[in-house]
N, C-alpha and C positions, 0 to 999 in steps of 0.2 A: 663359436662364441668365441668373444675378447678373451685376451689374457692381461692379467694383471699382477702386480710385486704383490708379495704378501712376506715384508721384514725384509730381513738381510736376505735370504734362502726360499730359494723356489718360488714356483707362479700357482697360480690356481684359475679355475674358467670363473668368467666373470656371469654373473646370471642377465639376464635383458636380449632386449634384441641383437645380434650380430652388427657387425661393426660398418658391413655394408649398406645398411638400413638408416644406422646414422649418419655416416658421411656421404651419402651422394649415392650408392651401388642402387643396381635394381633394385624395386619394391621400395626407395626411401621415398622420404616425403619432409615439407619443411620441417616437423613436427619431431622425425625417425619413428613414424609409424606406418604398417604397411598401406599401400595405398586405400583400400578400404575404409579404412579407420577414418580417414578425412578427407574435407569437403574438397571434389575436382572443380568445383564454380570457384572463379578468381573475384575476390573479396572487393566490392565494384567503391567501397571508399578509398580502397589504394590506387585503385585505377584514376578516380577524382584524385587524387591528391598528386599524382605522379602528372594528370593534365593540367595542373594548376602551378606546379610547378615549371614546365614547358612553356605555357602563357606569358605567366611570367617573366623567363628568360627572353621571349621573341618578343614580349613589350619592353623588356627593355633593349636588343636590338634594334625595334623599329624607333623608339626612342632615338637612337645613337644616329642613325640612317639620317633622321629629319633634320639632329643638330646639324650634321654635317653637310644639307645644302643652307642651312642658315648661318648661325655663326661659329661654329666647331669648323668650316671647312678652310679659312682664311688662315688660322694659328696652324693647323691639319699640315698645310702648303710648306709655313714657313719651316714646323718642325723637320719635312722632308727636306727640304735646301739645307739645314742650320747641319742635320748630320750627312749629306752629300757634300758640303763644304767642309769637314772635319777630314783632317789626315790620319787619324786614330782611329780608337772601334765606342762602339757604342754599348755603355755601362750600365747594364739595367741594376735595380734597385728596389725593394720593396721591401716588409715587413708581412707576419703571416700568409694570408690568403692571396693579397699582392704580391709576398714577394714568390709562391708558388707561379699565379701568372707568369709572372718575371721569369723567370726560370724558362719557360715555355717561352715566351717573347724571344728573348738572347735567344735559345736555340732556332727559332724561325728566321732569324735576320741572319744567323750567320750558315742556314745552311741556303739561303735565298742571295747570297752576295755581298751582305753586308755584315763586315767584320764583328763580333759582339761576344758579349761575355756578361756573368751575374755577378754581385758582390753584394755578399748582407750586409746589412746597415751595420748591422753590430760588430759584426767582424772587424768593417772598416773600421771603425773606433780602436779596432785595436792592431792597428797596420795596414792593413788592408788596403788604404787609404793607396799608400804609396802602388799600389796595382794601377792606379789613375794616371795619365800625363794629362797637360797641355794640350796635346792635339787630340783628346776626347770626347765622346761628346755622354754627359749622364741622362739617361731616362728615368726618372724616378716614379714610383707607383704609392699611391698613399687616396683612400678613396674619401677620408675628413682632410687628408691635408696639415694634421698634426702630429703624424706619427713621430714617436720622439726619438728614435732611435734614428733617423733621418737628419738632424739636425746636422752632426759633424760632417756630414755628408754632403749636405747643402753647405756649410761656410766652407770647407775646401776647396767648392767647386765654383765660389765665389771671392776666395782668397786668392784662388790660380788663375780667374778668370775663365773657368771650364763649363763649354753649353751644358746649361740647363735644360731639360726638358721635362714637366709637369704632367702629368694622368693623375688628376682629380677632379672629383664633385666640386670641389668647394675653391675658386679661385680665387677668392683675398684669406684663404688660407697660409700659414709661414711658407709654407712649401709653394703656390702658386706665384705668392709677390714674392718668391725669389727669382724665380724663374725666367728663362730669358724666353721661353714658347707656356704656355698652359693651354693645357688638354682637356677643356671642361667639359666631363661626362655632366649629360643632364642626369636631374634624381630620379629615382626609381625607387620602386619597394619590392624588396627583397621576397623570394618564394617561401622563405622562411615564415609561418606561419604567427611570430612573434616581429619579423622584421628587423631580427637581427645578425643571423648565420648569412656570412656573403655569399647568394649564390647568384641572382643577378646580377651582381653589381661586376661579380667576378669575373663572369660573362662577356658584358661591355669590356670589360679592360680588355680581357683577352681577344675579342674581335676587333678593337681599336688598334692593337699591337699586330695582329694579321694585315692589316689595313695599312699601318706605318710600311712593315714588309712589301708586301704583294706591290705598294706604289713603289716604295724604292726599285723593286726589283724592276718593274716597267721603264721606269725612267732611267735605268743606266742599261737596258738591253739583255737582260739578263737570260738566256737560251738553256734550252733543256742541256745542248751539250753541257756547260757551263754550271748547271745543278749533278751531272753523272759527274763532273770532277770533285765536288764535294760530297759524295750520294754514290759511291760505288758500290754500296752492297745493298743486301736485301733485292726484294721483287723489283722495286724503282730503282733501283743501280742497274739487274738486268733488263729492266724496259728500256734504258736510256743506253745499253750499250751498241755502239754502232754496228752492220752490218762485216763492214771490214774486218771486224774482231772476232765475227763465225765464222767466215764464210771459206769455201775449199779453194784452192787458188791454183795456180802452176799445172802442173800436169797430174791432179787431181780431178782437173774440171773434162768431164765426156765429149768431145770433140770430134767431127772430120770433115772435111770436106765439101763446099757442093759439086754432087757431080761423082760424088763416091758412089761406089753398090750399098743396099742395102746390108748384107753381107758382112762388110766390113763395119756398116752403123751397128749392126746387133754385135758385133765381136767387142767395141768397143764401148756400148751400150752396158752390156754384161760384165767388163772387166772394172769399169767403176763405179758400179754400185748404186747407182742415185734414181733408174727405171725412166732417164731420158737421156737422149745424147742432142749437145748444140751441133746446129750446122752453121759455117761459116765462110764467107767470101770475101778475098782480099781483107783478112783479120776482124772482116765485120760483121755481127753473128744477123742471119737472117734467116732464121729457124731453126726449129725444133722438133724432135719424135720423142713421144712420150710411148709410155704402154698401151694408152688410147689409141695410138695414132696405129698402134700394130694392129691390134686388135678390129680395128675398122679396113683397112686394108690386107687382112689376111687372106691369103691364096695362095695355091701352087708355084707361084712365079714370083713370090714376094721379093726373095732374096736376088733373084735377077735384075728388078727395078731401079733405078734411081733414087736418089736423098730425095732429090726437089719434089720426087712423083708422089710423097708419102708424110713428107714434114708439115708441119705446119707454119705459114708463116707470120714476123711479127710477135714474136713471141715476148711475154711480158716477161720483166726485166726491173731489175733495182739497185740502186746506185751506194757503192761503197759506203757513203756519208750519210746513208739514210739509217735510219735508226733499228735496234731487230725489230722493235715494236711494231713499226709499220712494213716490216715483210712481213711480220707473222699476220697482219690485217688482211696484209695480201690477198696470201694465202687462201685464207681461212673465208674471205670474199668469192676467193674465184674455186673455193674448193681442190688446190692443188697441194702440192706437196712438197716442192722444188721450185727454185727462183736463181737466173744466172744473175751473177752481178755484172753489171755493162759499166764504162768509163764511155761517154759519147757513142757508139755502136760495139768497141770493142769487148771482148768476154775477157772479164780481169776475174774471176770465179765463180762458186754456185754455192747456195745457202737452202740446206734440207729444214725442214719442218722440224725434224728432233733436232736439229742443232742446237734450235729455237729455244723447243722444251726444255734438253739441255743443262739450256744456261738460267733457265727458269724464268726465261721471257714470259711465260703466259700470266 
């Protein structure tokens, strides 16, 4: 039973279902009633509504793709060229839902190698115009192209000859007429039954922003390593870590020379704790002995044999400049737990699956 305040002192027990039924615990439903008291069958009308929304969104994206193959393609390429030629940053602005979309576009541009930030159009009129320089390019979003709050931003861009890219459905609007490049979005019906709430139109703006970011990324030759420099945190950052950052090098590597007795190999294998030992000849890795090799060659005279009689030749390896995620893929594909890291044929490290998992690569 829940507890509620009673005046300024003390508490009393509240009648009714326990808190866990009201807030999503075991036995809860959408009405806070026990399971047997509510229908377990989803309402088809809600599913139909979701499908209509998704269809409206996909229809808007399809219309955008068709426009890109028609009249939108040339100004899109001009917008990319304008941004690439700028020495400053992309300043994204928009009001309402267009502003929310603009925040995401700015973040995507920044994380993919195009410096960008968002300026709220209303705040711009109260001093934030000072954040924008002549070296920047403004990317302004307004479905109607008549957003009043954008007027001062537009005027500022014209006064100081700052590049202006308009994302609007109305090319002949105030924003469209003022812009250097107009990315005219095709008309679409919103998912909202009243055709009012920005839904499909917001999705189209977002998709066009993603298209700009990726086109700029590809035109600059932006690599996964570059992405890691800007996104070192989280699972994405871990997946973009290099093998050299996680490998064990130097004396931690289990190595013996070709021709060594198996007794020496077993001592090295046990001392280093990787479940294997690499075999080298003139500094080149020529073989590997694993627990599996030991089991396959287990007999009374095993310790008297030479390592070349037991080893597997041509072991699988990775380079230190490969991504940790690639190393994990190799290990999973080969059903192995360890890989030697080589430069050319010379072993420079060893990486274990546990190293990759601890770093959050999986």
